[in-house]
C-alpha positions as CSV (number, residue, x, y, z in Angstrom):
1,M,-17.3,-2.6,28.2
2,S,-14.1,-0.8,29.2
3,K,-12.1,1.1,26.6
4,L,-9.2,-1.2,27.2
5,S,-11.1,-4.4,26.4
6,S,-12.5,-2.8,23.2
7,L,-9.2,-1.7,21.8
8,P,-8.6,-3.0,18.2
9,G,-6.5,-6.2,18.3
10,R,-7.4,-6.7,21.9
11,L,-4.0,-6.0,23.3
12,S,-2.8,-7.7,26.4
13,Y,-2.5,-5.6,29.5
14,M,1.3,-5.8,29.2
15,Q,1.2,-4.7,25.6
16,F,-1.1,-1.9,26.5
17,A,1.2,-0.8,29.4
18,F,4.1,-0.7,27.0
19,C,2.2,1.3,24.4
20,F,0.9,3.7,27.1
21,L,4.5,4.4,28.4
22,H,5.8,4.7,24.8
23,R,3.1,7.2,24.0
24,L,3.5,9.1,27.2
25,L,7.2,9.5,26.5
26,N,6.6,10.7,23.0
27,A,4.1,13.3,24.3
28,Y,6.5,14.4,27.0
29,M,9.3,14.8,24.4
30,I,7.0,16.9,22.2
31,H,6.2,19.1,25.2
32,I,9.9,19.6,26.0
33,L,11.2,20.0,22.4
34,Y,8.5,22.4,21.1
35,N,7.4,24.0,24.4
36,I,3.8,23.0,23.9
37,P,1.6,23.5,26.9
38,E,0.6,20.2,28.4
39,E,-3.1,20.9,28.1
40,R,-2.7,21.3,24.3
41,L,-1.2,17.8,23.7
42,C,-4.7,16.3,23.3
43,F,-3.6,13.4,25.5
44,D,-6.3,10.7,24.8
45,V,-5.8,7.3,26.4
46,S,-8.4,5.8,24.1
47,L,-6.1,6.2,21.1
48,F,-3.1,4.4,22.6
49,I,-3.1,1.6,20.1
50,C,0.4,0.3,19.8
51,L,-0.2,-1.6,16.6
52,A,2.8,-3.9,17.1
53,D,1.4,-5.7,14.0
54,A,1.4,-2.5,11.8
55,F,1.6,-3.8,8.3
56,I,2.2,-2.9,4.7
57,G,-0.4,-4.5,2.3
58,V,-1.0,-4.4,-1.4
59,N,-4.1,-3.7,-3.5
60,I,-4.8,-6.2,-6.3
61,G,-6.5,-4.5,-9.3
62,T,-7.6,-6.6,-12.3
63,D,-7.7,-4.2,-15.2
64,L,-5.0,-6.2,-17.1
65,S,-5.2,-7.5,-20.6
66,D,-3.4,-10.6,-19.4
67,M,-4.4,-11.0,-15.8
68,P,-2.4,-13.7,-14.1
69,H,-4.3,-16.8,-12.8
70,P,-5.2,-16.6,-9.1
71,T,-2.6,-19.3,-8.3
72,Q,0.1,-17.2,-10.0
73,V,-1.0,-14.1,-8.1
74,V,-0.7,-16.0,-4.8
75,A,2.7,-17.5,-5.8
76,L,3.9,-13.9,-6.3
77,L,2.5,-12.8,-3.0
78,K,4.3,-15.7,-1.2
79,S,7.6,-15.0,-3.0
80,Q,7.4,-11.4,-2.0
81,Q,6.4,-12.2,1.6
82,I,3.2,-10.0,1.2
83,K,1.0,-11.0,4.1
84,H,-1.9,-8.5,3.6
85,V,-3.9,-7.9,0.5
86,R,-7.0,-6.0,-0.5
87,L,-9.3,-7.2,-3.3
88,Y,-11.7,-4.8,-5.0
89,N,-14.3,-7.5,-5.0
90,A,-14.8,-11.0,-3.5
91,D,-13.6,-13.0,-6.4
92,R,-14.2,-16.7,-5.7
93,G,-11.1,-17.8,-7.6
94,M,-8.8,-15.5,-5.6
95,L,-10.4,-16.4,-2.3
96,L,-9.9,-20.1,-3.1
97,A,-6.3,-19.6,-4.1
98,L,-5.6,-17.6,-0.9
99,A,-7.0,-20.4,1.3
100,N,-4.6,-21.9,3.8
101,T,-1.9,-19.4,3.0
102,G,-2.3,-17.3,6.2
103,I,-2.4,-14.1,4.0
104,K,-4.8,-11.6,5.6
105,V,-7.4,-10.6,3.1
106,A,-9.6,-7.5,2.8
107,I,-12.5,-8.1,0.4
108,S,-14.8,-5.5,-1.0
109,V,-18.5,-4.9,-1.8
110,P,-18.2,-3.3,-5.3
111,N,-20.0,0.0,-5.7
112,E,-22.5,-1.5,-8.2
113,Q,-23.7,-3.9,-5.5
114,L,-24.0,-1.2,-2.8
115,L,-27.5,0.0,-3.4
116,G,-29.0,-3.5,-3.1
117,I,-27.1,-4.3,0.1
118,G,-27.8,-0.9,1.6
119,Q,-31.6,-1.3,1.0
120,S,-32.0,-4.9,2.2
121,N,-30.7,-6.7,5.3
122,A,-31.4,-10.0,3.5
123,T,-29.3,-9.1,0.5
124,A,-26.4,-8.2,2.8
125,A,-26.8,-11.5,4.7
126,N,-26.7,-13.4,1.4
127,W,-23.6,-11.5,0.3
128,V,-21.8,-12.4,3.6
129,S,-22.9,-16.0,3.3
130,Q,-21.6,-16.4,-0.2
131,N,-18.4,-14.3,0.0
132,V,-17.3,-14.7,3.7
133,V,-18.9,-17.6,5.4
134,A,-18.2,-19.9,2.5
135,H,-14.5,-19.2,2.6
136,Y,-13.7,-18.4,6.3
137,P,-11.5,-19.5,8.1
138,S,-9.5,-21.3,5.4
139,T,-9.2,-17.9,3.7
140,N,-8.1,-15.5,6.4
141,I,-10.6,-12.7,5.7
142,T,-10.1,-9.9,8.2
143,T,-11.8,-6.9,6.7
144,I,-14.7,-6.0,4.5
145,C,-14.5,-2.7,2.5
146,V,-18.1,-1.6,1.8
147,G,-17.8,0.3,-1.5
148,S,-15.0,2.6,-2.5
149,E,-15.0,6.4,-2.3
150,V,-18.8,6.3,-2.3
151,L,-19.3,9.8,-1.1
152,T,-17.6,11.3,-4.1
153,S,-17.9,8.6,-6.8
154,L,-21.4,7.4,-6.1
155,P,-23.1,10.3,-4.2
156,N,-26.6,8.9,-4.9
157,A,-25.7,5.9,-2.7
158,A,-24.4,8.1,0.2
159,P,-27.8,8.0,2.1
160,I,-27.7,4.2,2.3
161,L,-23.9,3.8,2.9
162,V,-24.3,3.6,6.7
163,N,-27.1,1.1,6.4
164,A,-24.9,-1.1,4.2
165,L,-22.2,-1.0,6.8
166,R,-24.7,-1.9,9.5
167,F,-26.4,-4.7,7.5
168,I,-23.0,-6.3,6.6
169,H,-22.0,-6.1,10.2
170,S,-25.3,-7.6,11.4
171,A,-24.7,-10.5,9.1
172,L,-21.3,-11.0,10.6
173,V,-22.8,-10.9,14.1
174,A,-25.3,-13.6,13.0
175,S,-22.4,-15.8,11.9
176,N,-20.4,-15.0,15.0
177,L,-17.7,-13.4,12.9
178,D,-18.0,-9.8,14.0
179,R,-14.9,-10.0,16.3
180,Q,-12.7,-11.5,13.6
181,I,-13.8,-9.4,10.7
182,K,-14.1,-5.6,10.7
183,V,-16.3,-3.5,8.4
184,S,-15.6,0.0,7.1
185,T,-15.6,2.0,3.8
186,P,-12.6,3.6,2.0
187,L,-12.9,7.4,1.7
188,P,-10.9,9.9,-0.4
189,S,-8.8,12.4,1.4
190,S,-10.6,15.1,-0.7
191,I,-13.5,15.0,1.8
192,I,-11.2,16.8,4.3
193,L,-11.3,20.5,3.7
194,D,-8.6,23.0,4.7
195,P,-6.2,20.1,5.4
196,F,-3.3,22.4,6.3
197,P,-2.5,23.2,9.0
198,P,-3.9,19.8,10.1
199,S,-5.2,21.3,13.3
200,Q,-7.7,23.3,11.3
201,A,-8.9,20.5,9.1
202,F,-12.6,19.6,8.9
203,F,-14.8,17.4,6.8
204,N,-17.0,18.8,4.0
205,H,-20.0,19.9,6.1
206,S,-22.5,18.7,3.5
207,L,-21.3,15.1,4.3
208,N,-21.7,15.3,8.1
209,R,-25.2,13.8,7.9
210,V,-23.4,10.6,6.7
211,L,-20.1,10.9,8.4
212,V,-21.4,11.3,12.0
213,P,-23.4,8.1,12.0
214,M,-20.6,6.4,10.1
215,L,-18.0,7.4,12.7
216,S,-20.3,6.3,15.4
217,F,-20.6,2.9,13.8
218,L,-16.8,2.6,13.4
219,Q,-16.3,3.6,17.0
220,S,-18.9,1.2,18.4
221,T,-17.5,-1.8,16.3
222,G,-13.8,-1.0,16.9
223,S,-13.2,-0.5,13.2
224,S,-10.8,1.8,11.4
225,F,-11.4,5.0,9.4
226,M,-10.3,4.0,5.9
227,L,-8.6,6.7,3.9
228,N,-7.1,6.8,0.4
229,V,-4.0,9.0,0.6
230,Y,-2.3,10.2,-2.6
231,P,0.5,12.7,-2.1
232,Y,1.2,12.5,-5.8
233,Y,-2.2,14.1,-6.6
234,D,-1.7,16.6,-3.7
235,Y,1.6,17.6,-5.2
236,M,0.3,17.8,-8.8
237,Q,-2.7,19.9,-7.9
238,S,-0.7,22.3,-5.7
239,N,0.8,24.3,-8.6
240,G,4.2,24.3,-7.1
241,V,3.2,25.1,-3.5
242,I,4.1,21.5,-2.3
243,P,7.8,20.7,-2.9
244,L,8.4,17.4,-4.5
245,D,10.7,16.3,-1.7
246,Y,8.0,16.9,0.8
247,A,5.6,14.7,-1.2
248,L,8.2,11.9,-1.5
249,F,9.2,11.6,2.2
250,K,12.7,12.8,1.4
251,P,14.6,14.2,4.4
252,L,14.1,17.9,4.8
253,P,16.4,20.4,6.7
254,A,14.7,21.8,9.8
255,N,14.1,25.2,8.2
256,R,12.1,23.5,5.4
257,E,9.8,21.5,7.7
258,V,6.2,22.8,7.7
259,V,5.0,23.9,11.1
260,D,1.4,23.9,12.3
261,A,1.2,27.2,14.0
262,N,-1.6,26.0,16.3
263,T,0.1,22.9,17.7
264,L,3.8,23.8,16.8
265,L,4.1,20.3,15.4
266,H,6.6,19.9,12.6
267,Y,5.6,18.1,9.3
268,T,8.2,16.6,7.0
269,N,5.9,14.9,4.5
270,V,2.5,15.2,2.9
271,F,1.4,11.7,4.1
272,D,1.6,12.5,7.8
273,A,-0.1,15.9,7.3
274,V,-3.1,14.2,5.6
275,I,-3.3,11.5,8.3
276,D,-3.3,14.1,11.1
277,A,-5.8,16.2,9.2
278,A,-8.1,13.2,9.3
279,Y,-7.5,12.8,13.1
280,F,-8.3,16.5,13.6
281,A,-11.3,16.4,11.4
282,M,-12.7,13.5,13.3
283,A,-12.0,15.3,16.6
284,S,-14.0,18.3,15.3
285,L,-17.0,15.9,15.3
286,N,-16.1,14.6,18.8
287,F,-14.5,11.3,17.7
288,T,-11.0,10.9,19.1
289,N,-10.5,7.2,19.3
290,I,-10.9,5.8,15.8
291,P,-7.6,4.7,14.2
292,V,-6.8,5.6,10.6
293,L,-6.1,2.8,8.1
294,V,-4.8,3.8,4.7
295,T,-6.5,1.7,2.0
296,E,-4.6,3.2,-0.9
297,S,-1.3,5.0,-1.4
298,G,1.4,5.0,-4.0
299,W,3.1,6.8,-6.8
300,P,3.0,6.2,-10.6
301,S,6.2,5.1,-12.3
302,K,5.3,6.5,-15.8
303,G,3.2,9.4,-17.1
304,D,2.5,11.4,-20.2
305,S,4.0,14.8,-21.0
306,K,1.8,16.5,-18.5
307,E,3.0,14.2,-15.7
308,P,6.8,14.7,-15.6
309,D,7.1,13.6,-12.0
310,A,5.5,10.1,-12.7
311,T,8.9,8.4,-12.9
312,L,10.5,5.1,-11.9
313,E,12.8,6.9,-9.5
314,N,10.0,8.9,-7.8
315,A,7.8,5.8,-7.5
316,N,10.6,3.9,-6.0
317,T,11.5,6.7,-3.6
318,Y,7.9,7.2,-2.4
319,N,7.0,3.6,-1.9
320,S,10.4,2.7,-0.4
321,N,10.1,5.6,2.1
322,L,6.4,4.8,2.8
323,I,7.2,1.2,3.6
324,R,10.0,2.2,6.0
325,H,7.8,4.9,7.6
326,V,5.1,2.4,8.4
327,L,7.2,-0.6,9.5
328,N,9.5,1.5,11.6
329,H,6.4,2.7,13.6
330,T,7.3,6.3,13.0
331,G,3.7,7.4,13.4
332,T,2.6,11.0,12.8
333,P,3.5,14.3,14.6
334,K,0.1,14.2,16.3
335,H,0.4,10.5,17.3
336,P,4.1,9.6,17.2
337,G,4.8,5.9,17.6
338,I,1.3,4.9,16.4
339,A,2.0,3.4,12.9
340,V,-0.7,3.8,10.2
341,S,-1.0,0.5,8.4
342,T,-1.2,1.0,4.7
343,Y,-2.1,-0.8,1.5
344,I,0.1,0.1,-1.5
345,Y,-1.6,0.9,-4.7
346,E,-0.9,-1.6,-6.3
347,L,0.4,-5.0,-7.1
348,Y,0.3,-5.0,-10.9
349,N,0.4,-2.3,-13.6
350,E,-3.1,-2.2,-15.1
351,D,-2.7,-1.6,-18.8
352,T,-6.4,-1.5,-19.6
353,R,-7.3,1.3,-17.1
354,P,-8.8,4.3,-18.8
355,G,-7.3,7.8,-18.3
356,P,-3.8,9.3,-18.6
357,L,-0.7,7.1,-18.9
358,S,-0.1,7.3,-15.2
359,E,-3.3,5.5,-14.4
360,K,-1.8,2.3,-16.0
361,N,1.5,2.5,-14.1
362,W,1.0,2.4,-10.4
363,G,2.1,-1.3,-10.1
364,L,5.0,-2.8,-8.3
365,F,5.1,-5.7,-10.8
366,D,4.2,-6.3,-14.4
367,A,1.8,-9.1,-15.5
368,N,4.6,-11.6,-15.6
369,G,5.6,-10.9,-12.0
370,A,8.8,-9.0,-12.8
371,P,9.3,-5.9,-10.6
372,I,8.9,-2.6,-12.3
373,Y,11.7,-1.3,-10.0
374,V,13.7,-2.7,-7.1
375,L,12.5,-1.1,-3.9
376,H,15.2,0.4,-1.6
377,I,14.0,-0.9,1.7
378,T,16.6,-3.3,2.9
379,D,16.4,-2.1,6.5
380,A,12.6,-2.3,6.8
381,G,11.9,-5.9,7.5
382,S,11.1,-8.8,5.2
383,V,8.0,-7.5,3.4
384,L,8.5,-7.5,-0.4
385,A,11.4,-9.6,-1.4
386,N,12.3,-7.3,-4.2
387,D,13.7,-5.0,-1.6
388,T,17.2,-6.5,-2.0
389,T,19.4,-6.4,-5.0
390,N,20.3,-10.1,-4.7
391,Q,16.9,-11.3,-5.6
392,T,16.3,-10.1,-9.2
393,Y,18.2,-11.2,-12.3
394,C,18.2,-10.5,-16.0
395,A,17.8,-13.5,-18.4
396,A,17.2,-14.3,-22.0
397,K,13.5,-14.8,-22.7
398,D,12.4,-18.4,-23.4
399,G,11.8,-18.8,-27.2
400,A,13.6,-15.6,-28.1
401,D,14.9,-15.4,-31.7
402,V,18.4,-16.8,-31.7
403,K,19.6,-14.1,-34.2
404,L,18.3,-11.3,-32.0
405,L,19.9,-13.0,-29.0
406,Q,23.2,-13.2,-30.7
407,A,23.0,-9.5,-31.7
408,A,22.2,-8.5,-28.1
409,L,25.0,-10.7,-26.8
410,D,27.5,-9.2,-29.2
411,W,26.4,-5.7,-28.1
412,A,26.6,-6.5,-24.4
413,C,30.1,-7.9,-24.8
414,G,31.2,-5.0,-27.0
415,P,29.7,-1.5,-26.6
416,G,27.9,-2.7,-23.4
417,K,31.4,-3.2,-21.8
418,V,30.5,-6.5,-20.2
419,D,33.5,-8.7,-19.4
420,C,32.6,-11.9,-21.3
421,S,36.0,-13.6,-20.9
422,Q,34.4,-16.2,-18.7
423,L,32.3,-17.4,-21.8
424,A,35.4,-18.3,-23.8
425,Q,36.0,-22.0,-24.5
426,G,37.7,-23.7,-21.6
427,Q,36.5,-21.0,-19.1
428,P,34.0,-21.7,-16.3
429,C,30.9,-20.3,-18.0
430,Y,31.4,-21.7,-21.5
431,E,29.2,-24.7,-20.9
432,P,26.4,-25.1,-21.8
433,D,27.5,-23.6,-25.1
434,T,24.2,-22.1,-26.3
435,V,23.4,-18.6,-27.4
436,A,20.6,-18.3,-24.8
437,E,22.9,-19.3,-21.9
438,H,25.7,-17.0,-23.0
439,A,23.3,-14.2,-23.5
440,T,21.8,-14.7,-20.1
441,Y,25.3,-14.4,-18.5
442,A,26.0,-11.2,-20.4
443,F,22.5,-9.7,-19.8
444,D,22.7,-10.3,-16.1
445,A,26.2,-8.9,-15.9
446,Y,25.0,-5.7,-17.7
447,Y,21.9,-5.5,-15.5
448,K,24.1,-5.6,-12.4
449,M,26.6,-3.0,-13.8
450,N,23.7,-0.6,-14.2
451,G,22.4,-0.9,-10.7
452,K,19.6,-3.3,-11.6
453,D,17.7,-0.6,-13.4
454,P,14.8,-2.3,-15.1
455,E,15.6,-0.5,-18.3
456,A,18.9,-2.3,-18.4
457,C,17.2,-5.6,-18.9
458,D,15.4,-5.3,-22.2
459,F,17.9,-5.8,-25.1
460,K,15.2,-5.0,-27.7
461,G,12.7,-7.3,-26.1
462,V,14.7,-10.5,-25.8
463,A,15.5,-10.2,-22.1
464,A,13.3,-10.1,-18.9
465,I,13.8,-9.6,-15.2
466,T,13.3,-12.8,-13.2
467,T,13.5,-13.8,-9.5
468,S,15.1,-17.2,-10.5
469,N,18.9,-17.2,-10.2
470,P,20.3,-18.2,-13.6
471,S,23.8,-18.5,-12.3
472,K,25.6,-21.9,-12.5
473,P,27.3,-23.3,-9.3
474,N,30.8,-22.9,-10.7
475,S,30.3,-19.4,-12.1
């Protein structure tokens, strides 16, 4: 089979030609701008994957004390135009709820099931039968993640990890689904040693006995190298070496860009440096045509006293910039124009997760579906409807105590400096004349005055952010 016919996504010849020319131009520009000798550009036609359908997806964790019903989860996905999700299991309720939605689903073999599957072809076949064949194609399963960070979190399973990949893939072949569904395993970026400069990166040598056959499997099946990339932890563990702006994708002046002395490539963010380190580490093992797929990346919005940079603003900045970076097909310095599809960690804040406060606060939404913060990505396409300030509102909570609502209303129209003149008798917003309706008017006005900061929609617990417009037609 030719390399062209085996490219992921099976691009048409016209798409491939466009991508080839785009990649060639990028390489030429790097050659001109940075005076890199042509022979050092590592020009590899097998990695010319245009990824016109590069995507932003979202991970769905379930460590919530009040986990929404699968139908509620899917309703939120639809309202936010999220078209790619990753599940940490193969929950039947979620798979049924996702049926006939068109949403592309990555399901997972949990770590606790890995040993059984990696030791028995029959067990793997049974897992595929129950969790894939029973739901496909109504549920658009595109990917199977076999375990999660197995090499570091479950090292005793490392010897059978590649077997598990092969057994799951064999079961897909037997069901004639191997072309539609890819198989891989998410790995932590910590397995990459000496990640900067990226050109010197290599994998932990003790893992090569697993990584080499794994990469061979990924290459032969046209699958991606799955990587969890967390610039937040890289920044926290750097003891001040990594600037916060560099971790957050914030624009850097040219003199603050980090230069790889071996390639003369300029790096403006941690994310790109980690991705390129993965490419170089694979190349050190003679694998140069396996694309990277980021299975987890994000930033926590709240932390304890030892995590001062886990803030709403930083989480918003990181995820907004990440989304733009992927959807604008920026690519990385090593592979410009080749976008790295990414799943954001995560959909919901998980309040029952163990560990520091930040562990509970990676979500884009709370359990009620209200956004934790409003993403600043209005120019990056339609993904995530909470990217525009016109789609979230502040309203009085149903069933809130009337006395508390009245007190909050009085504060908003007084010290809160909301113009409540439209609520006076005879004015357009007087009817319906209820405390809840008037409070909603004032709450939403205050919320807008404060730039739709989530903290501006609380009012001592009687208000909540909503995506339903509470405005009246004549208001």
